[in-house]
C-alpha positions in Angstrom: -18.6 -15.7 1.5 -19.5 -12.0 1.2 -17.0 -9.2 2.0 -19.1 -8.2 5.0 -18.9 -11.7 6.5 -15.3 -12.3 5.7 -13.0 -12.1 8.7 -15.7 -11.0 11.0 -15.4 -11.4 14.7 -18.4 -10.9 16.9 -20.2 -9.5 13.9 -17.4 -7.0 13.2 -15.7 -7.0 9.8 -12.0 -7.9 10.0 -9.4 -5.3 9.2 -5.7 -5.9 8.8 -3.4 -2.9 9.2 0.2 -3.4 7.9 2.5 -0.6 8.7 6.0 -0.4 10.3 5.1 3.1 11.8 3.8 2.0 15.1 2.2 5.4 15.9 0.3 5.6 12.6 -0.8 1.9 12.9 -2.0 2.5 16.5 -3.9 5.6 15.6 -5.7 3.9 12.6 -6.3 0.8 14.7 -8.0 2.8 17.4 -10.1 4.8 14.9 -11.3 1.7 13.1 -12.0 -0.1 16.3 -14.3 2.8 17.3 -15.9 2.4 13.9 -16.8 -1.2 14.6 -14.0 -3.2 12.9 -12.1 -6.2 14.4 -8.6 -4.9 13.9 -5.3 -6.7 13.9 -1.9 -5.1 13.1 1.4 -6.2 11.6 4.6 -4.3 11.3 5.8 -6.1 8.2 4.7 -8.3 5.3 6.0 -11.4 7.1 4.0 -10.6 10.2 0.9 -10.0 8.1 1.4 -13.4 6.4 1.6 -15.1 9.8 -1.8 -13.5 10.8 -3.4 -14.6 7.5 -2.7 -18.3 8.2 -5.8 -18.5 10.4 -7.6 -15.3 9.8 -9.3 -13.9 6.7 -10.2 -10.2 7.1 -12.6 -8.4 4.8 -10.3 -5.3 4.6 -6.6 -4.5 4.6 -4.6 -1.2 4.8 -1.1 -1.8 3.6 1.9 0.6 3.7 4.0 0.5 0.6 7.5 0.9 2.2 8.5 -1.2 5.1 11.6 -3.1 6.1 11.8 -6.3 4.1 9.4 -6.9 1.2 7.3 -4.0 0.1 3.6 -3.8 0.6 3.1 -4.5 -3.1 4.3 -8.1 -2.5 1.5 -8.6 0.0 -1.4 -7.8 -2.3 -1.5 -11.1 -4.2 -1.3 -13.0 -0.9 -4.2 -10.9 0.5 -6.3 -11.5 -2.7 -5.6 -15.3 -2.5 -7.1 -15.2 1.0 -10.2 -13.6 -0.3 -10.8 -12.3 -3.9 -13.4 -9.9 -2.5 -11.0 -8.3 0.0 -10.9 -4.5 -0.1 -7.3 -3.3 0.0 -6.0 0.2 0.4 -2.3 0.9 -0.3 -0.8 3.8 1.7 2.4 5.5 1.1 4.4 8.6 1.9 6.5 8.0 -1.2 3.9 8.0 -4.0 4.8 7.4 -7.6 2.9 6.7 -10.7 4.6 3.3 -11.1 3.7 2.0 -7.6 0.1 3.3 -7.9 -0.4 1.5 -11.2 1.2 -1.7 -9.9 -0.9 -1.6 -6.7 -4.1 -1.4 -8.7 -3.0 -4.0 -11.2 -2.2 -6.4 -8.4 -5.7 -5.9 -6.9 -5.7 -2.9 -4.5 -9.0 -1.1 -4.3 -7.3 2.3 -3.8 -3.9 4.0 -3.4 -3.7 6.9 -1.0 -0.8 9.2 0.0 -0.1 9.7 3.7 -1.1 11.2 5.9 -4.7 9.9 5.9 -7.4 9.5 8.4 -9.8 6.6 9.0 -12.6 8.4 7.3 -10.6 8.7 4.0 -9.5 5.1 4.2 -13.1 3.9 4.8 -14.3 5.9 1.9 -11.6 4.3 -0.3 -12.9 0.9 0.7 -16.3 1.7 -0.7 -15.1 3.1 -4.0 -15.5 0.7 -6.9 -14.5 2.8 -9.8 -12.3 5.7 -10.8 -13.3 9.4 -11.0 -13.4 10.7 -14.5 -13.8 14.2 -13.1 -10.3 14.3 -11.6 -8.6 17.3 -13.2 -5.4 16.6 -15.2 -2.4 18.8 -14.5 -1.2 21.2 -17.1 2.3 21.3 -15.5 5.1 19.1 -16.8 6.9 16.9 -14.3 10.3 18.2 -13.1 13.4 16.4 -14.1 13.9 15.2 -10.5 10.3 13.8 -10.4 10.8 12.1 -13.8 13.9 10.4 -12.4 12.0 9.3 -9.3 9.2 7.9 -11.4 11.7 6.0 -13.6 13.5 4.6 -10.6 10.1 3.5 -9.1 9.1 1.9 -12.4 12.3 -0.1 -12.7 12.1 -1.0 -9.0 8.6 -2.5 -9.6 9.9 -4.4 -12.6 12.7 -5.8 -10.5 10.1 -6.8 -7.8 11.6 -4.5 -5.2 15.1 -5.9 -5.5 17.5 -3.0 -4.9 20.6 -4.7 -6.3 18.9 -5.8 -9.5 17.3 -2.3 -9.9 20.8 -0.6 -9.5 22.2 -2.9 -12.2 19.3 -2.2 -14.5 19.8 1.5 -14.0 23.6 1.3 -14.4 23.8 2.9 -11.0 25.8 2.1 -7.8 23.6 0.3 -5.3 24.4 2.8 -2.5 23.6 5.8 -4.8 20.2 4.1 -5.5 19.6 3.5 -1.8 20.4 7.2 -1.1 17.9 8.3 -3.8 15.2 6.0 -2.5 15.6 7.2 1.1 14.7 10.8 0.1 11.2 12.0 -0.3 10.0 12.0 -3.9 10.9 15.0 -5.9 8.2 17.7 -6.2 6.1 17.5 -9.4 
């Protein structure tokens, strides 16, 4: 089955939006509906898995951080539904570790919020990287390095906060406080 046929309804390609931010999800759903997609939304990984039992969309937009399992845990489930599915991971808490893991797991692209439907749709169509992206000459701040290290260990621990706190030799509440803040500036 080709990507264009996968998850179509009335000739429209299927699009799954997974985001716990109802306003963001509603706005993207409306924009993609106007662009000709058959859109279904879920507020969590568990809700998304329930939708996938009898529906196989061609596209998915998944938020990284939600209550319960992270969006990273959904990527293998989406790919098992359709190896050709185009998946865009969205986050307001970008880190190198989560970007790398999302791509390794099968995401097509990784975008930092806020984004609009045009940007997401363009990401669906990208098949490769951009070798022309400029590299930064600035070193990461100590706070950003700490954030990146925490994200890397969190990914290694499959999103388990308690296991991550133990691996970092940090109190769980301290780790939760650090994770609830926006990422440190570069």
